[in-house]
C-alpha positions as CSV (number, residue, x, y, z in Angstrom):
1,M,188.3,-86.2,138.4
2,A,184.9,-87.6,139.8
3,F,185.8,-86.0,143.4
4,L,186.6,-82.5,141.7
5,I,183.3,-82.7,139.9
6,W,181.6,-83.4,143.2
7,T,183.0,-80.7,145.1
8,Q,181.6,-78.2,142.3
9,L,177.9,-79.4,143.1
10,V,177.2,-76.7,145.6
11,M,173.8,-76.0,147.3
12,P,173.1,-72.7,145.3
13,A,172.0,-69.6,147.0
14,D,168.5,-68.4,146.5
15,R,168.8,-65.7,144.0
16,A,166.0,-63.6,145.2
17,A,167.2,-63.6,148.8
18,A,170.8,-62.5,147.6
19,Q,169.4,-59.9,145.2
20,A,167.5,-58.3,148.1
21,V,170.8,-57.8,149.8
22,F,172.5,-56.2,146.5
23,D,169.3,-53.9,146.6
24,N,169.5,-52.8,150.4
25,P,171.1,-49.3,150.3
26,A,172.2,-49.9,154.1
27,V,174.9,-52.2,153.0
28,T,177.4,-52.9,150.1
29,V,178.5,-56.2,148.7
30,T,181.9,-56.6,147.2
31,D,183.3,-59.6,145.3
32,T,186.9,-60.7,145.8
33,P,188.7,-63.7,144.6
34,D,188.7,-64.9,148.2
35,S,185.6,-63.8,149.6
36,V,182.3,-61.9,149.5
37,V,182.2,-58.8,151.7
38,I,179.2,-57.0,153.5
39,T,180.0,-53.5,154.6
40,P,177.5,-51.4,156.6
41,V,177.1,-48.0,154.7
42,E,176.5,-45.9,157.9
43,G,179.2,-45.3,160.5
44,R,182.9,-46.3,160.5
45,T,183.4,-50.0,160.8
46,L,186.0,-51.2,163.6
47,A,185.3,-54.7,163.7
48,G,184.6,-57.5,161.5
49,L,183.4,-61.3,161.1
50,V,185.3,-63.8,158.9
51,F,182.5,-66.3,158.2
52,I,183.2,-69.7,156.7
53,P,180.2,-71.4,154.6
54,G,179.2,-74.8,155.4
55,A,180.3,-77.7,153.2
56,K,179.4,-77.3,149.4
57,V,177.4,-74.2,150.3
58,D,177.4,-71.2,148.0
59,P,179.0,-68.3,149.9
60,Y,176.3,-66.0,148.6
61,A,173.8,-68.3,150.5
62,Y,174.9,-66.2,153.5
63,L,174.3,-62.7,152.2
64,A,170.5,-62.8,153.3
65,T,171.4,-64.4,156.9
66,L,174.3,-61.7,157.7
67,A,173.2,-58.6,155.7
68,G,171.1,-57.8,158.9
69,T,174.0,-58.3,161.2
70,A,176.3,-56.0,159.2
71,E,173.6,-53.2,159.1
72,T,172.5,-53.6,162.8
73,T,175.8,-54.2,164.5
74,G,178.3,-52.4,162.2
75,L,180.5,-55.3,161.6
76,T,182.1,-55.8,158.3
77,V,181.3,-59.4,157.1
78,V,183.7,-61.3,155.1
79,I,182.2,-64.7,153.7
80,T,185.0,-66.8,152.6
81,K,185.2,-68.8,149.3
82,P,186.7,-72.2,150.6
83,T,189.0,-74.1,148.5
84,L,187.0,-76.9,146.5
85,N,183.9,-75.4,148.4
86,L,184.9,-77.6,151.4
87,A,186.5,-75.5,154.5
88,F,188.8,-78.4,155.5
89,F,190.8,-78.1,152.4
90,D,191.2,-74.4,152.8
91,Q,194.5,-73.9,154.6
92,R,194.8,-70.0,154.2
93,P,195.3,-67.9,157.3
94,L,193.1,-65.6,158.8
95,A,195.0,-62.6,157.3
96,A,194.2,-64.0,153.8
97,F,190.5,-62.9,154.3
98,T,191.0,-59.9,156.7
99,A,193.0,-58.3,153.9
100,A,189.7,-57.7,152.2
101,A,188.8,-55.0,154.9
102,P,192.4,-53.6,156.0
103,D,190.6,-50.8,157.9
104,V,188.9,-53.2,160.4
105,A,190.7,-53.3,163.7
106,A,189.3,-56.3,165.5
107,W,188.1,-59.5,164.1
108,F,185.7,-62.2,165.2
109,V,185.8,-65.7,163.4
110,G,182.7,-67.9,162.7
111,G,181.1,-70.6,160.4
112,H,178.1,-72.6,159.7
113,S,178.1,-76.4,160.0
114,L,181.5,-77.8,158.8
115,G,182.6,-74.2,158.3
116,G,182.1,-73.6,162.0
117,V,184.4,-76.5,162.7
118,R,187.1,-75.1,160.6
119,A,186.5,-71.7,162.2
120,C,187.4,-73.1,165.5
121,M,190.6,-74.3,163.9
122,L,191.3,-70.9,162.3
123,A,190.7,-68.9,165.4
124,E,193.0,-71.0,167.3
125,D,195.7,-71.1,164.7
126,A,195.5,-67.1,164.5
127,R,195.9,-67.0,168.2
128,A,198.9,-69.2,168.1
129,E,200.6,-67.1,165.6
130,G,200.0,-64.0,167.7
131,T,197.1,-62.7,165.8
132,P,194.2,-61.3,168.1
133,V,190.8,-62.8,167.7
134,A,187.9,-61.1,169.3
135,G,185.7,-64.1,169.4
136,L,184.4,-67.3,167.9
137,V,180.7,-67.4,166.5
138,L,179.2,-70.9,165.8
139,F,176.1,-71.2,163.4
140,A,174.8,-74.9,164.0
141,S,178.1,-76.2,164.7
142,Y,180.6,-77.3,167.2
143,C,184.5,-77.5,167.8
144,A,186.2,-80.8,167.2
145,S,188.9,-80.2,169.8
146,P,189.0,-78.1,173.1
147,V,189.0,-74.3,172.7
148,D,191.2,-72.2,174.9
149,D,189.3,-70.5,177.7
150,G,190.6,-67.2,176.8
151,L,188.5,-67.1,173.6
152,A,185.0,-65.8,173.9
153,V,182.5,-68.0,172.0
154,L,178.9,-67.6,171.0
155,S,177.1,-70.8,169.8
156,I,173.7,-70.2,167.7
157,S,171.7,-73.5,167.0
158,G,168.3,-74.5,165.9
159,S,165.8,-76.6,167.7
160,E,164.8,-78.4,164.6
161,D,168.2,-79.2,163.3
162,G,168.5,-82.8,161.8
163,L,172.2,-82.4,161.4
164,S,173.9,-80.4,164.1
165,T,171.1,-81.7,166.5
166,P,170.5,-80.2,170.0
167,A,172.0,-83.4,171.3
168,K,175.3,-82.9,169.4
169,I,175.6,-79.4,170.4
170,E,175.0,-80.2,174.0
171,S,177.5,-83.2,173.7
172,A,180.3,-81.0,172.3
173,A,179.7,-78.2,174.6
174,D,182.5,-79.3,177.1
175,L,185.1,-78.4,174.3
176,L,184.2,-74.7,174.6
177,P,185.0,-72.5,177.3
178,A,182.8,-72.5,180.4
179,D,181.6,-68.8,179.7
180,T,180.4,-69.6,176.2
181,T,177.1,-68.1,175.2
182,F,174.5,-70.8,174.0
183,V,171.5,-69.5,172.0
184,Q,168.9,-72.0,170.6
185,V,166.6,-70.4,167.9
186,E,163.1,-72.2,168.6
187,G,162.0,-73.4,165.1
188,A,165.1,-73.0,163.1
189,N,166.5,-76.1,161.3
190,H,170.1,-76.5,159.7
191,A,169.3,-74.9,156.5
192,S,167.8,-71.9,158.2
193,F,171.3,-70.5,158.8
194,G,171.7,-69.9,155.1
195,A,169.4,-69.2,152.1
196,Y,170.0,-72.4,149.9
197,G,166.8,-74.4,150.4
198,A,166.3,-77.8,151.8
199,Q,169.1,-80.1,153.0
200,P,168.8,-83.9,153.1
201,G,168.7,-85.2,156.5
202,D,167.4,-82.0,158.0
203,G,164.6,-81.3,160.5
204,A,161.6,-79.1,159.3
205,A,161.9,-75.4,160.3
206,T,158.7,-74.0,161.8
207,I,159.8,-70.2,161.4
208,P,160.5,-68.3,158.3
209,P,164.2,-67.4,157.2
210,A,163.7,-63.7,158.2
211,E,162.9,-64.7,161.8
212,T,166.0,-66.8,162.1
213,A,168.1,-64.3,160.5
214,A,166.7,-61.6,163.1
215,A,167.6,-64.0,166.0
216,I,170.9,-64.3,164.6
217,T,171.5,-60.6,164.5
218,E,170.2,-60.1,167.9
219,A,172.4,-62.8,169.4
220,I,175.4,-61.4,167.6
221,L,174.7,-57.8,168.7
222,G,174.7,-58.7,172.2
223,F,177.8,-60.9,172.0
224,T,179.7,-58.3,170.2
225,A,178.6,-55.3,172.2
226,E,180.3,-56.7,175.2
227,R,183.8,-56.8,173.3
228,F,183.6,-54.0,170.8
229,M,182.4,-50.4,170.9
230,Q,181.9,-48.7,167.6
231,S,182.7,-45.0,167.5
232,E,181.5,-42.6,165.0
């Protein structure tokens, strides 16, 4: 019982930051039993990103981080609601989340922190089952086992991260394909990748959240543009 109570003590989303996304006319936000979906209003979405939150972080905390990505890149973003708020307990397949946007033809998989570790596994499992994955996107995270060289990977980290430190990112880099794209956001810390406040053990961010979100959008835009062409 104590463990179940502990899993429900999530780091809550910043209400104002989340509300700003709901008020943004360029995107729509839809709540489902399994996920929170951000859909760009303009254009026809042909690709999407299934994104797994960090451990015990409210999924809505990533609205502010990823809304700009949806608006700028045209990606539909499906933020999962992990079982017990911990990605490692969530054994649902990729299809459980892509079902939220059945018209999307190609899917990227990503996650923040421990959610990124789970994203590595989810992408590999999907590929093993014959489900195509367009690429893997890691936010302040790394994989726990080697990733197939055939999978395109984008790793975005923060220079001030006190949890997934630059040293940890570097030490796990050999588990990723040789052509992995690494982007370090100068001034970002671990909590900069979501709007949920300070996190114990983290470094101090020296740039505002909006600047981190803009850097993330730019990195994802460049990464996905090489693998996906949106048509009107």
